[in-house]
N, C-alpha and C positions, 0 to 999 in steps of 0.2 A: 348846528355844530359850530363851536367856537373856533376861530382861526388860531393856528399855532403861532406862538411867539418865537419865530425862528431866530431873531436877533438875540433873545434871551437864551435860547438853547445854544446858539453859537458861542455866546459869551461864556457860558458855563463850561462848554466843551473845551474852548481854547484856554481857559484858565487852568484846566487840568486838576482842579482841587476836589472835584466830586466824580464818582463813578458814573458811567453811562446809565447804569440802572437807576441811580438816584435822580439823575437829570431827567430821564424818561418818566419816572414816577411824578416828579415835580411838575412837568409840563404835559402830562397825560398822553404821552406818545410811547412808541416802542423803541427799544434799543436799536433795532434794525433800521428804523427811520432816521435815527441820529447818525448811524454809520453811513447810510446812503447819502444824506445831506453833506456830511463831512467829506466824503469821497468826491461827490459831485462838485462841491465848491472849494475844495482844497484846504479845508480847515486843518490846522496843525495843532495838535494837543500838546500843551506845555508840560503837563505833569508837575507843575510847581517849580520847575527849574529857575525860571526868571524870578519868581518870588524869593526862592532861597538865595539867589545871587544878590538880590537887593538887601535881604536881611544880613547876609555876610558882609556886604559892603558897608552897611550902616555900622556894624560892630567893629569893623576894621578901620573905620574912619576915613574911607575913601569915597570918591564920587560914585553915586548910584549909577548902575548900568542903565542904558536906555532900553525901553521896551519897544522893539521894532516890529513892523509888519503886523500890527494887531489893531483891531478896531478900538476906538476910544473907550467904549464900555468895558472891554477886556483890560485895557491899561488901568482904568480906574479900579476895577475889581482886583487886579493884581496888587496895585498900590495899597488898597484897603486891607487885603489879606496880609501883605508884608507889614503894614503898620500894626495890625493885630498881633502878629508874631513878635514884632519888636517890643511891643508893650508887655506881652507875656514873658518874654525873655528878660526884659528889664526887671520885672517882678522877681523872676527866678534868680537873677543875678543879685538883687538886693537881699533876698532870702538866704542865698548861699553865703553872702558876705556876713550877714547877721549871725548865721549859725557858726561860721568859721570864727567869728569874734567871740561867741559864747564858749566854744570849745577852748579857744586860746585863754580866755579869762578863767575858765574852770581849771585848766592845767596850771596856770600861774598861781591861782589860789591854792591849789593842792600842793604845789612846790613850797609855798610859804608856810603851809601847815603840816608839820612833820607827822603828826598822828594820822591825819587824813591821807597823807602820802603813803604811809605804811599800810593803811586799810586798802587803798587802791591797789597797791602791789600785791597784797594778799589775795585779792580777787582779780586775776588777770582778765576776766571777762570785761570788767569795766574799763580797764586800760585799752583793751582791744577795741571796745565799742567807741571810745573817744578817738583812738587812732583812725579807725575806719570812717567815722563821721568826718574827721578832719580831711581825710583823703577824698571822700565823696564830695565835700564842699569845694575843695580845690579843683577836682575834676570838672565839676559843674561850671565853675567860673572859667576854667580853661576852654571848655567846649563852647560856652556862650560867646566868649571873646575870640574864638577861633585861633587859639594859641597852639593847638596841637597840629602836628604835621598832617597835611591833607592825605586822607586815605590811610593814615597810620592808626593801627589799633594798639592801644596800651594793653600789655599783658597783665592778666590778673595775678596777684601774688598767691602762692600756694599757702596752705595752712602752716607748713613748716617755715616758710619765709616770714609769714606774719608773726609766728611765735618767736623766731629769731630776732625780728625787729623789736618786739615787745621786750625781750630780754635785754637787748641793746639799750632801749630807752630806760629800763629799770636801773641799769648801771649808771646812767647819766643823772638820774634823780637821786 
């Protein structure tokens, strides 16, 4: 019988990024064995909170919070997971900015072309699509940058509100 890599199990458990079921499967043990060891040795499951705090700090441009009371392997794993998330969010931020720029260019080009502008206004679906795409890109950038109020939920616009906004934009064009 192969000895169990309890340091590896503990590291995965404390990181809190994988379920006990997945950890158990990876290390060939039962979930109950993981729970027993965690209770016996006082392992604290992070559930990704430290990682999220590190990612938020990165995008807010503030000092990264320290990872306290964790084995070095857990600290390294959390830092790697945070780095992966930061890299992915940087890609998302670049994509949202690119898409926002494309929508802006399209709207500017349409405004300069009177015939295209009339066609766009004749088919409100296209204007609605451009408006919604613009909003989604701004929302994505705001979320990645942490510009929204903590815990605040933006209210979705109703169809009537969107239609009213489109009518308002038509008047401006």
